[in-house]
C-alpha positions in Angstrom: 12.7 56.0 0.2 16.4 55.3 -0.6 19.1 55.6 2.0 21.2 57.3 -0.7 20.6 60.7 -2.3 22.9 59.7 -5.2 24.1 56.4 -6.6 26.2 55.4 -9.6 25.8 51.8 -10.9 28.4 50.7 -13.3 28.5 54.1 -15.0 30.7 54.5 -18.1 31.0 57.6 -20.2 32.9 57.5 -23.5 33.7 60.1 -26.1 34.6 58.2 -29.2 37.4 55.9 -28.2 38.1 57.8 -24.9 36.7 56.5 -21.6 36.3 59.6 -19.4 34.5 57.6 -16.7 35.1 53.8 -16.5 32.5 51.5 -14.8 32.1 53.8 -11.7 29.9 52.4 -8.8 29.4 54.3 -5.6 26.7 55.7 -3.3 26.4 59.0 -1.5 24.5 58.9 1.8 21.8 61.5 2.6 23.4 64.6 4.0 26.9 63.5 3.2 29.8 65.7 2.0 31.5 63.6 -0.7 34.5 64.9 -2.7 35.6 63.6 -6.1 39.3 64.1 -6.0 41.9 63.6 -8.7 44.2 65.2 -11.2 43.0 67.0 -14.4 41.5 64.4 -16.8 40.6 61.8 -14.1 36.8 62.0 -14.9 35.6 63.9 -11.9 34.0 66.8 -13.9 32.4 64.4 -16.4 30.9 62.6 -13.4 29.5 65.9 -12.1 28.1 66.8 -15.5 26.3 63.4 -15.7 24.7 64.0 -12.3 23.5 67.4 -13.4 22.2 66.0 -16.7 24.5 67.9 -19.0 26.0 64.5 -20.2 24.3 61.1 -20.3 26.1 57.9 -19.4 27.1 55.6 -22.2 26.2 52.7 -20.0 25.1 52.2 -16.5 22.6 54.2 -14.5 22.6 57.2 -12.1 20.0 57.4 -9.3 18.8 60.5 -7.5 16.9 59.9 -4.3 16.4 56.3 -5.4 15.0 57.1 -8.8 16.9 56.6 -12.1 17.5 59.8 -14.0 19.2 58.7 -17.1 16.4 60.1 -19.3 15.5 63.1 -17.1 16.5 66.5 -18.5 18.7 68.8 -16.3 15.8 71.2 -15.5 13.8 68.4 -14.0 16.5 67.1 -11.7 16.5 68.4 -8.1 20.1 69.4 -8.2 21.9 72.8 -8.3 25.5 73.6 -9.3 28.0 76.1 -7.9 30.8 76.9 -10.4 34.3 78.1 -10.0 33.6 81.4 -11.7 30.4 82.2 -9.8 28.1 82.6 -12.9 26.2 85.4 -11.3 24.0 87.8 -13.4 26.1 91.0 -13.5 23.1 93.2 -14.3 21.1 91.9 -11.3 21.4 92.8 -7.7 22.4 90.2 -5.0 18.7 90.0 -4.1 17.6 89.2 -7.6 20.5 86.7 -8.2 19.6 84.8 -5.0 15.8 84.9 -5.7 16.2 83.9 -9.4 15.2 80.2 -8.9 12.2 81.0 -6.9 11.1 83.7 -9.3 11.2 81.1 -12.2 9.0 78.9 -10.1 6.6 81.8 -9.5 6.7 81.6 -5.7 4.7 84.2 -3.8 6.7 87.4 -3.2 6.5 87.2 0.6 7.9 83.6 0.5 10.7 84.7 -1.8 11.6 87.7 0.4 11.7 85.5 3.5 13.8 82.8 1.9 16.2 85.3 0.4 16.8 86.9 3.8 17.3 83.5 5.3 19.8 82.4 2.7 21.8 85.7 2.9 21.9 85.2 6.7 23.1 81.6 6.2 26.1 82.8 4.1 26.7 85.7 6.4 25.9 88.4 3.9 23.0 90.3 5.5 22.6 93.9 4.2 24.2 93.4 0.8 21.1 92.6 -1.2 21.0 95.9 -3.1 24.6 95.6 -4.3 25.7 94.3 -7.7 28.2 91.4 -8.1 31.0 93.8 -9.2 30.7 95.6 -5.9 31.6 92.4 -4.0 34.8 90.6 -3.3 35.5 87.1 -4.8 34.7 85.4 -1.6 31.4 87.4 -1.2 30.4 86.5 -4.8 30.9 82.8 -4.1 28.7 83.1 -1.0 26.0 84.7 -3.2 26.3 81.8 -5.7 26.0 79.3 -2.9 22.9 81.1 -1.5 21.4 81.1 -5.0 21.9 77.3 -5.3 20.7 76.4 -1.9 17.5 78.5 -2.0 15.8 75.9 -4.2 16.5 73.2 -1.6 18.1 70.7 -3.9 18.5 67.0 -3.1 22.1 67.3 -4.1 24.3 70.4 -4.4 27.1 70.0 -6.9 30.2 72.1 -6.4 32.7 72.3 -9.3 36.0 73.6 -7.8 34.1 76.5 -6.4 37.1 77.9 -4.5 39.6 77.7 -7.3 39.5 81.4 -8.2 40.1 82.6 -4.6 43.4 83.5 -3.0 44.9 81.2 -0.4 43.6 82.9 2.8 40.1 83.5 1.4 40.0 79.9 0.1 40.8 78.5 3.6 38.2 80.7 5.2 35.6 79.6 2.7 36.5 75.9 3.3 35.4 76.4 6.9 32.3 78.3 5.9 31.3 75.6 3.5 31.6 73.0 6.2 29.5 75.2 8.5 26.8 75.7 5.9 26.8 72.0 5.1 26.2 71.2 8.8 23.4 73.7 9.1 21.4 72.9 5.9 22.0 69.1 5.9 22.0 69.0 2.0 24.1 66.4 0.3 27.2 68.0 -1.2 29.2 66.5 -4.1 32.4 68.5 -4.4 34.9 68.3 -7.3 38.5 69.3 -6.6 42.0 68.5 -7.5 43.2 70.0 -4.2 44.0 67.2 -1.8 44.2 69.5 1.2 40.8 70.9 0.4 39.3 67.4 0.1 40.9 66.2 3.4 39.7 69.3 5.2 36.0 69.3 4.3 34.9 65.8 3.2 33.0 63.1 5.1 34.4 60.7 2.4 36.6 61.1 -0.6 36.5 59.2 -3.9 40.0 59.3 -5.4 39.8 59.1 -9.2 42.4 58.2 -11.8 41.9 57.7 -15.6 38.1 57.4 -15.1 38.2 54.8 -12.3 37.6 55.2 -8.6 40.8 53.9 -7.0 39.6 54.3 -3.4 36.5 55.6 -1.6 37.0 56.2 2.1 37.1 58.7 4.9 39.9 61.3 4.8 41.8 59.5 7.5 41.4 56.1 5.7 42.6 57.6 2.4 45.6 59.2 4.1 46.6 56.5 6.5 45.7 53.4 4.4 46.0 54.2 0.7 44.8 51.3 -1.4 47.1 51.8 -4.4 50.4 53.5 -5.4 48.5 56.3 -7.1 46.5 57.1 -4.0 49.6 57.0 -1.8 51.5 59.3 -4.2 48.6 61.7 -4.9 47.5 62.3 -1.3 50.2 64.1 0.6 53.9 63.1 0.5 54.8 59.4 0.5 58.0 57.5 0.4 57.9 54.3 -1.6 60.7 51.7 -1.0 60.8 48.9 -3.5 61.6 45.4 -2.3 60.7 41.7 -2.3 58.5 39.9 0.2 60.8 37.6 2.2 58.3 36.2 4.7 54.8 36.7 5.9 53.1 35.9 9.2 49.4 36.8 9.3 49.4 40.5 8.6 53.1 41.0 9.4 55.3 41.1 6.3 59.1 41.2 6.0 60.4 43.0 2.9 64.0 42.8 1.7 65.3 45.9 -0.1 67.9 45.8 -2.9 70.5 46.9 -0.3 69.8 43.8 1.8 68.0 45.8 4.5 64.9 44.2 5.9 61.7 46.1 6.8 58.6 45.0 8.6 55.2 46.4 7.7 51.5 45.6 7.5 50.4 43.4 4.6 48.1 43.9 1.6 46.4 41.4 -0.7 48.9 39.8 -3.0 51.9 40.3 -0.7 53.1 36.7 -0.9 56.7 35.6 -0.5 58.7 36.4 -3.7 56.3 39.2 -4.8 57.7 42.6 -5.6 56.0 45.3 -3.4 56.5 48.9 -2.2 56.7 49.8 1.5 54.9 53.2 1.8 55.8 55.5 4.7 54.8 59.1 5.3 57.6 61.6 5.9 56.2 62.8 9.2 56.1 59.2 10.6 59.9 58.8 10.3 62.2 59.5 13.2 65.6 60.8 12.2 68.4 60.2 14.7 72.2 60.5 14.8 72.7 57.1 16.5 71.1 53.9 15.5 68.6 52.7 18.1 69.4 49.4 19.8 66.0 47.9 19.0 64.0 49.1 16.0 61.7 47.3 13.5 62.8 49.5 10.6 66.0 51.5 10.5 67.9 52.6 7.4 71.2 54.5 7.2 71.7 57.5 4.9 73.0 61.0 4.7 71.3 64.4 4.5 71.5 65.8 0.9 69.2 68.8 1.4 66.7 70.5 3.7 64.0 73.0 3.3 62.6 75.2 6.1 58.8 75.3 5.9 57.9 77.3 9.0 56.2 74.8 11.3 58.5 72.0 10.1 61.7 71.3 8.2 61.7 68.8 5.3 64.9 66.8 4.9 66.0 64.8 1.8 68.0 61.8 2.8 69.9 59.5 0.4 70.0 55.8 1.4 72.8 53.3 0.7 70.9 51.9 -2.3 70.3 55.3 -3.7 66.5 56.1 -3.3 65.9 59.4 -1.8 63.7 59.6 1.3 61.9 62.7 2.6 61.5 63.3 6.3 59.5 66.0 8.0 60.6 67.1 11.4 58.4 69.5 13.4 60.1 72.7 14.6 59.2 72.6 18.3 60.0 75.3 20.8 62.6 78.0 20.5 65.6 75.7 20.1 64.8 74.3 16.7 67.8 76.1 15.0 70.2 74.1 17.1 68.5 70.9 15.9 68.9 71.6 12.1 70.9 68.8 10.6 73.6 70.0 8.2 73.9 68.6 4.6 76.3 65.6 4.6 75.4 64.4 8.1 75.0 60.6 8.5 71.6 59.8 10.0 69.4 56.9 10.7 65.7 56.8 9.6 63.5 54.7 11.8 59.8 54.0 12.1 57.4 51.6 13.8 56.0 48.5 12.0 52.5 50.0 12.0 53.7 53.2 10.3 54.6 51.3 7.1 52.1 49.9 4.6 52.6 47.3 1.9 51.4 48.2 -1.6 51.4 45.2 -3.9 51.1 45.0 -7.6 48.0 42.8 -7.1 46.2 45.6 -5.3 46.6 48.1 -8.2 43.6 49.1 -10.3 44.0 48.4 -14.0 45.6 51.3 -15.8 45.2 52.5 -19.4 47.4 54.7 -21.5 48.2 57.7 -19.3 46.8 60.2 -21.7 44.7 62.9 -20.2 41.3 61.2 -20.9 39.0 64.0 -20.0 40.9 66.5 -22.1 40.9 64.1 -25.0 37.2 63.7 -24.5 36.7 67.4 -24.8 38.7 67.5 -28.0 36.5 64.7 -29.5 33.3 66.4 -28.3 34.3 69.7 -30.1 35.1 68.1 -33.4 
């Protein structure tokens, strides 16, 4: 038996001249919650459709529970899908919707009744079995869709942006519910989303996709703290990128000279050799903003505040540096004295951070990029011709 419930081996999917998925290779461990994350057109939905069997790879192979499924039709694959718009039968009760898969398999009535009750309890909807979908809220309908998919005990549960139609509060509550359900049932989840916060909140690992390629596959903390490419750094959260040239390198310690002449120290990346152009990536919340330049600091740049935005728990500042790039800084609003700490526009400030807070992103580490056309949308246009 394979250690992986799902595996892609050099999978490519083309529609005419468009590569929706480009040589994707990854594995999903048994019981793992993996998110495919990226902007519209990155190939994540095409990947999900290939797992479900609605599309076949142009080349490469997909394995489910260690067995190749390239020629296996969708109805013979032990996977189920939860969609964004629920796809419930409007003329059937909740009980009949949840029981549908078992009814098609002609399971005994007593077994069906027991399993339906268990699934409704799992999604915390006991007592609603006689209602119809239109009598439920959006969050409740999505729970019914989830129960209907899980009742068949799939090897892999596919979730195609299932929370996209819900409002913010309900969506956040459902994120917690999905994680709880995942822990309780132990089924492998493959979750498609363009929402970075959603992926960071729920996933065991995240595959960040861009133009059909997987740019980084890592844990949420690894994706956020150590992005592998500029795209990942810019797509996941807020990131400041300061362009410069490598002046010196000592093991994993790199000195970068900016256009202004300022020197920064950061951790290295492959290809960060003296003379190479690189970006120093620094998250806004890792920067300390002070009115006086510290006597000893690895990285410290002078600038002035050009704008600030109150965000409730924090205030985001926009600071313009001497060589013009704008840097964003997030300062937590702590205690009841935060108003006195708001820095007015025009104030000269110093932005400082530790060497370990900065990360070098070199050109050599970047994944090859194609024309920035929305590949997946283009693929859909080709498919409908």
